[in-house]
N, C-alpha and C positions, 0 to 999 in steps of 0.2 A: 572128512569138513571139507567146505568148499573153500576151493582157491582164488581169491581173484586176483587176478592180475590185469593191471595198467596196460595198455594199449599206447603203442605212439608208432602211428605212421607216417612214413617219412618219403618225403617227393621235394626234391632240388635241396636236399639235404636240408632242410625244412621239419617240424611236426605238425603237420596236417589233421583236419579233419574230411571224408566226403559224404556227400549225402545220398544212400542206396547205391556204395561205389561209384555217383557219378563223377569223373574225372575235371567237369565243367563245373560243379557244385561242393567248391574247396574253402575249407577254412583254415589261415593260417594262426596256429594257436603260439608257435614257438618259432624262434629261429637257432637255437641249442637245445637240442635231442638231448645231448649227454647232461646238458643243467637239470633235465626233465625228467630221465633215465635217476637220477639221483636222486631228486625229491621223490621219487615214487618207492624207491629205496628207503630214505629215511622213514617215509609216512607209513613204512612197514611191509611194503611189496616182497613176496615172497619170491616171485619169477613178473620178467619184462615181456609182454607180447610186442614184435617188432614186422611191421610190414613195410618190406620193398615195395611201393606204389608204383613209382618208374621201372621197376625189374619187373611186375607183375603185367607191364605193359608192354616192355619190351623183351621179355622170356630171359634174361639174363640180369645178375645182380649190376645192380646201377648204384648203390650207395653204402659200399662196401667200405669205404672210409668212413663213416659217420656211425654204421655199424660196427665196426671194429673198435671206435672209441668208447660206443657203451657200454659193447661187453670191456674193456677193461676198466672201466670207469665204476663201473657195478660188481661188487660182492656175490649177489643174488644170480641163478641163470639166465638165458635169453633164450626165447625160442623166434624164430624167423620164417614167414612166408613171403611169396612176391617173386614170382619169376624163376624159381628154382626146381628146372624141367632138365637138367643135364645129373651124369652121375658127376662129373668133372666140378661142377656149381656146388653140388651135395658133399663133397670132399673138401672143396675151397670153404662153405660156412661153418663145415663140424671140425675139421681138422687146423685150420688155415686163424681162420677168424677168430673159431671158440665159441659158435654158436652150441647151446646143448641140445636145441631141437630145431628141426628143419623140416618144414611143411608144406607138404606138397599136395596139390591140388588139381590145376589143370591135367597134368601129364599122368596122374591117378585114374582119369575116365578115358583118357585117350590110347595110353600105354599102361596098360594094370599087369600086365609081366612083369614089366621094368621097375613099377613102383612094388613090387613085389619085391624086387629084386635088391630095392634098397633097404624094404626095411629088413629084409634079411642079413645083410651086410653091415646092417648098421641100426642094431636091435635095441628098442625105447628109444630111438634119436630118431624116429621119424613119423612124423603125426599124418593121419589123411586133414585136407585141408577141404571139409565139404560148402559149400557156399551155396545157397539155393534159393530159387525163385518157385516160388509155388509148388514147393518141394522136389523140384528139378532140379541138378545140380547146371552151375552157371562155371564160366570158364573163361580164360584168358583174361586175368585183371576183371572181371563181370560181364567182360563186352559183348558176353555168347552165351546163351542161355541151350542147353543139352534136353536130349528129351527121356532122361533115363532117371528115374527115381535118386535120392538121394542115398535111401536108405537100402536101394537095390547095387548100389556101388559100394556100399559100407559093406556087407552080408558078403563080398567077394573075399577081403580079406578076415575075416574070422581065423582066430587059431594063428594069427600071424603075430611077431611082438611087435606091433605097432605102440605107438607112443601114447597116442592120442587120436581120438577125434573130434576137430574143430567145426561143431556145426553153424553157420553164420547164416539168418534170412535173411536177404540181402533187403528187402522188402522194411525191415525194422532199423536196419544200419544205419546207425547218426540221425536218425529221424524225433527221436528224444520220445516217441510213442510210449515204450515201453516194450515188456514180452509178451505177446499175444497171448492165449489156450492153443492155437494150435501149432504156435513154434513149439510150447511146452510137450503138448504131441507127441510133436519129430522127434525131441531129445530124449522123452520116454524109451522111444522106441528105439534110436540109436542104442539107449544104456542098456536097451536088453539083450545085447550081442555080447554086452560082455567087455566092451572097450572099453577105458578114461573115456569118458566125453566132456568136454568145453564147450558153455554154450556163448554165441558169440553175438552183440549184433541186438541194442534193443535194451538193454538192461539201464535202465533213464532214472530208477528210485530207490528207495530201499526198498521196497513194496515187492519190486522185480526179485530183488536178493532175498525174498523172503518167501517168495511163491518159488525160487530154484531150489532152496532150501526143500520147503514141502513136496516136491517131486523128486528130491532126491535121497528124502526116506524113505519111498516105495522103489526107489531107482539108485541105489549106491553107487554104481560107477559114473551117474550125474555128478563129478566130483571139482569143478571147477568152470569160473566163467570170467569170461571179459569183459571189461569195462570201459570206452572211449570218451566218444562226447560228453558223457555225463562228468566226469570226472573234471573235463576241460571247464565245461561250464556250471562247476559246482553243483549239482541237483542230488549229486553223490561225494560225500568226502569220505575218503579214504578209511581216515581212524574209525568214523563212524559206521563204514561200513563192516569191516574186521570186526569190530567190537561185537555186531549185532550176531556173525558168526560162530564166533568164539562161545558167546553165552547160549547158543542155541547147541552148543555142541559139550556144553558141558552138563 
C-alpha cells in the first residue's frame, strides 16, 4: 500500500516551502512546525518527512531544537534530511533526537564508502536521498548539479540494508504541476533495484497519487510518496488522499 508522508520543511524554525529548491522563492506556511506535525498526525499520517533547509545549506543540523520538539510531540516516526554529512550528525539525529530515518544525499555521492558504512552501522535507518535535475544528482541543498545519473548512484548500494530511496525531481518540486511521465519512468527504474522507493516532488492532485498507485502495481517497491505544498495549499486533502489509497488496497 502506498504510504503518504506529509513534508515539513524547516527554515529559521518555521514551516516553509521552496520552489525548485530555490532559497529565494520561499513561502512561509506556519510559524509553529510542531503544531503542523500534530495536525498531520491527527489527519492520519503514519510518518512525517522533515527537511532542515538551513542544515542542507550549512552542512550541519541547524533546526535541531524544533526537530526534537516535533519528534517528542507526535507518536508516528519522523525521517529527516538536510545537512547530514558526518557520523557524529547521524548519531545525533538517530540516537539523541530520536529520528527514525536519516536521509543522506550529498555525502552518498561525494563519499560513497562513508555512506555504505553508515547504512551498515544503522541498518534500515539510513535512506538515500536522490535529488535530481534531468536525472542527474544534485547536491548541497540543490545548489550544485553533478554529472552522475541518479540511477547509477543508486545501483552502487544495491544489496545493502538501505531504508529507502527518496527520489526528488527538482524541476517538479514546489511547482504544483504534477508528476511528469519522465519522473514516473525514473521512479519505476529505481524500484526495479529492489529497494523501497519514495516519490518526492510534484505530487499536486489526487490524479498524481492515482498515477503512483498504478506505477506501484507494476513496481511494488514504489511504495510511498511525500506530499508538501499540495497539502498546504489544499489541492490535496490528506484524509481524501488516504481514503483513495485504502480503497485501492481493498
